[in-house]
C-alpha positions in Angstrom: 103.6 133.6 -78.3 106.4 136.1 -79.5 110.2 135.6 -78.3 109.8 138.0 -75.8 106.9 136.1 -73.9 108.1 133.2 -73.9 111.7 134.6 -72.7 109.6 136.5 -69.8 107.6 132.9 -69.1 111.1 131.7 -69.1 112.7 134.1 -66.7 109.4 133.6 -64.5 109.4 130.1 -63.9 113.2 129.8 -63.8 112.8 132.9 -60.5 110.0 130.4 -59.4 112.3 127.6 -59.2 114.9 129.4 -57.2 113.0 130.9 -55.1 111.4 128.0 -53.6 114.9 126.1 -54.1 116.2 128.5 -51.4 112.6 128.6 -49.2 112.5 125.0 -48.2 117.0 124.8 -48.1 116.9 127.3 -46.0 113.7 126.2 -43.6 116.1 122.6 -43.8 119.0 124.4 -42.5 117.4 126.1 -39.4 115.3 123.3 -38.6 118.3 120.6 -38.8 120.8 123.0 -37.0 117.9 123.3 -34.5 117.3 119.4 -34.0 120.7 118.6 -34.2 121.6 120.9 -31.3 118.8 119.8 -28.9 119.5 116.0 -29.4 123.1 116.8 -28.8 122.4 118.6 -25.2 119.9 115.3 -24.0 122.2 113.1 -25.1 125.1 112.1 -23.1 127.7 109.3 -22.0 126.4 107.3 -19.0 130.0 108.1 -17.9 130.5 112.0 -16.6 134.2 111.7 -18.2 133.0 110.0 -21.3 133.8 111.5 -24.8 132.3 111.5 -28.1 133.2 108.1 -29.0 131.3 106.5 -25.5 128.5 108.4 -26.3 128.4 107.3 -30.4 129.0 103.7 -28.8 125.7 104.2 -26.5 123.4 105.4 -29.1 125.2 104.0 -32.4 121.5 105.9 -34.1 121.5 109.1 -33.0 124.3 110.0 -33.2 124.4 109.1 -37.1 121.3 111.1 -37.4 123.4 114.6 -35.8 125.5 113.7 -37.8 123.4 113.3 -41.1 121.4 116.6 -39.9 125.0 118.3 -39.3 125.8 117.2 -42.5 122.9 117.9 -45.3 121.1 120.7 -43.4 123.7 123.0 -43.6 124.2 121.7 -48.0 120.6 122.8 -48.3 121.1 125.9 -46.5 123.4 127.2 -48.7 120.9 126.9 -51.4 118.5 129.7 -49.6 121.5 131.9 -48.8 122.3 132.0 -52.7 118.8 132.4 -53.5 118.0 135.5 -50.6 121.2 136.9 -52.8 119.3 137.0 -55.6 116.3 139.4 -54.2 118.8 142.4 -53.9 119.8 144.3 -57.5 120.1 147.7 -56.4 120.8 149.7 -52.6 122.5 147.0 -50.4 123.6 144.7 -53.4 127.5 144.6 -52.2 127.1 144.0 -48.7 124.2 141.4 -49.6 126.2 139.8 -51.9 129.4 139.5 -50.3 127.7 138.6 -46.5 125.5 136.1 -48.4 128.3 134.2 -50.4 130.9 134.5 -46.8 127.9 133.2 -44.6 127.8 129.7 -47.5 131.1 129.6 -47.4 131.6 129.3 -43.9 128.8 126.9 -44.0 129.9 124.8 -46.3 133.8 124.6 -44.4 131.8 123.4 -41.6 129.8 120.7 -43.3 133.4 119.8 -44.0 134.5 119.8 -40.2 132.2 118.1 -39.4 132.2 114.7 -41.4 135.2 114.4 -40.6 134.4 115.1 -36.4 131.2 112.1 -37.3 132.8 110.4 -39.4 135.9 109.6 -37.3 134.2 109.1 -33.7 131.6 106.9 -36.1 134.4 104.8 -37.2 136.3 104.6 -33.6 133.5 104.0 -32.2 132.9 101.2 -34.4 136.2 99.6 -33.9 136.1 99.3 -30.2 138.6 101.4 -29.0 139.9 101.6 -25.5 139.4 104.8 -23.6 143.1 106.2 -24.0 143.1 105.0 -28.0 139.6 106.7 -28.5 141.0 109.9 -26.3 144.5 109.8 -28.7 142.1 109.6 -31.6 140.4 113.0 -30.5 143.4 114.6 -29.5 144.8 113.9 -33.0 141.6 115.5 -34.7 141.6 118.9 -32.3 145.2 118.8 -34.4 144.3 118.1 -37.7 145.4 121.3 -39.9 142.8 120.4 -42.3 139.9 120.0 -39.7 140.6 123.3 -38.0 140.7 124.7 -41.4 137.2 124.3 -42.4 136.5 125.1 -39.0 138.2 128.6 -38.5 136.7 129.5 -41.8 133.3 128.1 -40.7 133.9 130.2 -37.4 134.9 133.2 -39.8 132.3 133.1 -42.5 129.3 132.0 -40.1 130.0 134.9 -38.7 130.3 137.7 -40.4 128.6 136.6 -43.6 125.0 136.6 -42.0 125.5 140.4 -40.4 127.2 141.7 -43.4 124.0 139.6 -45.3 121.6 141.1 -43.0 122.6 144.8 -43.3 122.5 144.4 -46.9 119.0 143.5 -47.0 118.2 145.9 -44.3 120.1 148.3 -46.7 117.6 147.6 -49.0 114.4 147.5 -46.9 113.5 144.5 -47.1 114.1 143.1 -43.8 113.2 144.7 -40.1 115.9 146.6 -38.7 115.7 144.0 -35.3 117.0 141.6 -37.6 120.6 142.3 -38.1 120.7 143.0 -34.3 119.1 139.3 -34.6 122.3 137.8 -36.4 124.8 139.4 -34.2 123.1 138.0 -31.0 123.5 134.4 -33.0 127.1 135.3 -33.3 128.0 135.9 -29.6 125.8 133.1 -28.5 127.3 131.2 -30.5 131.1 131.7 -28.9 129.5 131.9 -25.4 128.7 128.0 -25.0 126.3 125.8 -23.2 122.8 125.2 -22.9 121.0 128.8 -22.0 123.8 130.7 -24.9 122.6 127.7 -27.3 119.0 128.6 -26.5 119.5 132.4 -27.4 121.7 131.4 -30.3 118.9 129.3 -31.7 115.6 132.0 -31.4 118.2 134.3 -32.8 119.1 132.5 -35.6 115.0 132.1 -37.0 114.7 135.8 -35.9 118.1 136.2 -38.5 116.6 133.8 -40.8 112.9 133.4 -40.6 112.8 136.4 -42.7 114.5 135.6 -45.3 112.0 132.7 -45.8 108.9 134.9 -45.6 111.1 137.3 -48.1 111.9 134.8 -50.4 108.2 133.5 -50.3 106.6 137.1 -51.2 108.7 138.7 -53.4 110.5 139.2 -56.7 113.9 140.3 -56.9 114.3 144.2 -56.4 114.8 145.5 -60.1 117.2 148.8 -60.8 
């Protein structure tokens, strides 16, 4: 085997590794979001005036599951986003790269925010705090500078990022024209709130990121 052939083989293997990592990460990220969201719709406190602390006390196992999905899923998702940006090396590269890394940064910010939230609530429920104390903790968390910085980082990154990413991929002609539209719908639905908007958001998430999974599965990078 010549040096050139060996180098090409190494490059091909490396590309295969990051594409597989991207496919797995993207799929796990989407599935974790869908699962965590649906579980939260069905897990409600027995008292209509209850708080997340009450939900945790009544369903500690499910709360732990949702927390793990909310924290670990987006971390895997980051691998999928970064792998997708590596597919574009010509037209659309700038928007794809900026959008991809904004999306990844938003996901990381979301992980930090959710880790604080789910951990704090679980600890408060485990300590058996009364309702007034629990509500005071929730109010303090709402006012936390660190938690809010992470939250707004997520909102900005995961709003602008997917839109720019999908526009870049469309400019490179790697995804259908409706994918950027799905990204916009996903972002709008995220800010509307409620179960109907949540369903629309989850469908839009699949419509936005599903084509990227297929893209990673079938293509090599677009070379100059």
